[in-house]
C-alpha positions as CSV (number, residue, x, y, z in Angstrom):
1,M,51.7,-6.4,28.4
2,K,49.1,-8.3,26.3
3,A,51.8,-8.7,23.5
4,L,54.2,-10.2,26.0
5,W,51.6,-12.6,27.5
6,T,50.6,-13.6,24.0
7,V,54.1,-14.5,23.0
8,L,54.8,-16.3,26.3
9,L,51.7,-18.4,25.9
10,L,52.5,-19.2,22.3
11,I,56.0,-20.3,23.3
12,T,54.5,-22.5,26.0
13,S,51.9,-23.9,23.6
14,N,54.5,-24.7,21.0
15,I,56.7,-26.5,23.5
16,F,53.8,-28.8,24.3
17,M,52.9,-29.1,20.6
18,T,56.4,-30.1,19.7
19,F,56.4,-32.8,22.3
20,A,52.9,-33.9,21.4
21,W,53.8,-34.3,17.7
22,Y,57.4,-35.5,17.9
23,G,58.0,-36.7,21.5
24,H,56.7,-40.2,20.7
25,L,59.5,-40.5,18.1
26,K,62.1,-39.8,20.8
27,L,60.4,-42.3,23.1
28,Q,60.5,-44.8,20.2
29,E,64.2,-44.0,19.7
30,M,64.8,-44.7,23.4
31,K,63.0,-48.0,23.1
32,I,60.3,-46.9,25.5
33,S,57.3,-46.9,23.2
34,S,58.6,-49.2,20.4
35,N,55.9,-51.8,21.1
36,W,53.0,-49.4,21.8
37,P,50.1,-49.8,19.5
38,L,49.4,-46.7,17.3
39,I,46.2,-45.9,19.2
40,L,48.2,-45.6,22.5
41,V,50.7,-43.3,20.8
42,I,47.8,-41.2,19.6
43,I,46.2,-41.0,23.0
44,F,49.6,-40.2,24.5
45,S,50.1,-37.3,22.0
46,W,46.5,-36.0,22.6
47,A,47.1,-35.9,26.3
48,I,50.1,-33.7,25.8
49,A,48.3,-31.6,23.1
50,F,45.6,-30.8,25.7
51,F,48.1,-28.6,27.4
52,E,49.1,-27.1,24.1
53,Y,45.5,-25.9,23.6
54,C,45.3,-24.7,27.2
55,A,48.0,-22.1,26.2
56,Q,47.2,-21.6,22.5
57,V,43.5,-20.6,22.9
58,P,44.2,-18.0,25.6
59,A,47.2,-16.6,23.6
60,N,45.0,-16.0,20.6
61,R,42.2,-14.5,22.7
62,I,44.5,-12.2,24.6
63,G,46.5,-11.2,21.5
64,F,43.6,-10.7,19.1
65,N,42.9,-7.0,18.4
66,E,39.2,-7.4,18.4
67,N,39.5,-8.6,22.0
68,G,41.7,-5.6,23.0
69,G,45.0,-7.2,22.0
70,P,47.7,-5.8,19.8
71,F,47.6,-8.2,16.9
72,N,45.3,-8.9,14.0
73,I,44.7,-12.5,13.1
74,M,47.3,-12.6,10.3
75,Q,50.0,-11.3,12.7
76,L,49.0,-13.8,15.3
77,K,49.4,-16.7,12.8
78,V,52.8,-15.5,11.5
79,I,54.1,-15.0,15.1
80,Q,52.8,-18.5,16.0
81,E,54.6,-20.0,13.0
82,V,57.9,-18.4,13.7
83,I,57.7,-19.4,17.4
84,S,56.7,-22.9,16.3
85,L,59.7,-23.4,14.1
86,T,62.0,-21.8,16.6
87,V,60.8,-24.1,19.4
88,F,60.9,-27.1,17.0
89,T,64.5,-26.3,15.9
90,V,65.7,-26.0,19.5
91,V,64.0,-29.2,20.6
92,V,65.1,-31.2,17.6
93,T,68.7,-30.0,17.9
94,L,68.8,-30.9,21.6
95,L,66.9,-34.2,21.6
96,F,67.6,-35.7,18.2
97,K,71.4,-35.7,17.8
98,N,71.3,-37.2,14.3
99,Q,69.4,-34.1,13.0
100,T,71.7,-31.3,12.0
101,L,70.9,-27.8,10.8
102,Q,71.7,-27.2,7.2
103,W,72.2,-23.9,5.3
104,N,68.8,-24.3,3.7
105,H,67.1,-24.5,7.2
106,L,68.7,-21.2,8.1
107,A,67.6,-19.7,4.8
108,A,64.0,-20.8,5.4
109,F,64.2,-19.3,8.9
110,I,65.3,-16.0,7.5
111,C,62.3,-16.1,5.1
112,L,60.1,-16.6,8.1
113,I,61.6,-13.6,9.8
114,L,60.9,-11.6,6.6
115,A,57.3,-12.9,6.8
116,V,57.0,-11.3,10.2
117,F,58.4,-8.0,8.9
118,F,56.0,-8.0,6.0
119,V,52.9,-9.0,8.0
120,F,53.5,-6.0,10.3
121,M,54.0,-3.5,7.5
122,K,51.2,-0.9,7.1
């Protein structure tokens, strides 16, 4: 159960992270934040990132094997990176229509899946 909660919290965290890091670009594209000063864009992103941390920190605490979770710290990091790029790819594909997936993006994603395989090897 801890593995499932860890992954669900990491997915939630990465959804917020993606919007915190790249959502302002979509707002700019939509002409909503085009005239915002940079400090306002930063504050806006930090406000969203707060919720990222509200999910990320518990995910790592619940999932970490020294706290009774199923994953060591390297496994947590690799899982987080795969989730991060998966969420990023879905969000970018849906929100930024001028961004398309290329063969090299898929090749990189396959390499990440291989990283998960290798990090879990004994």
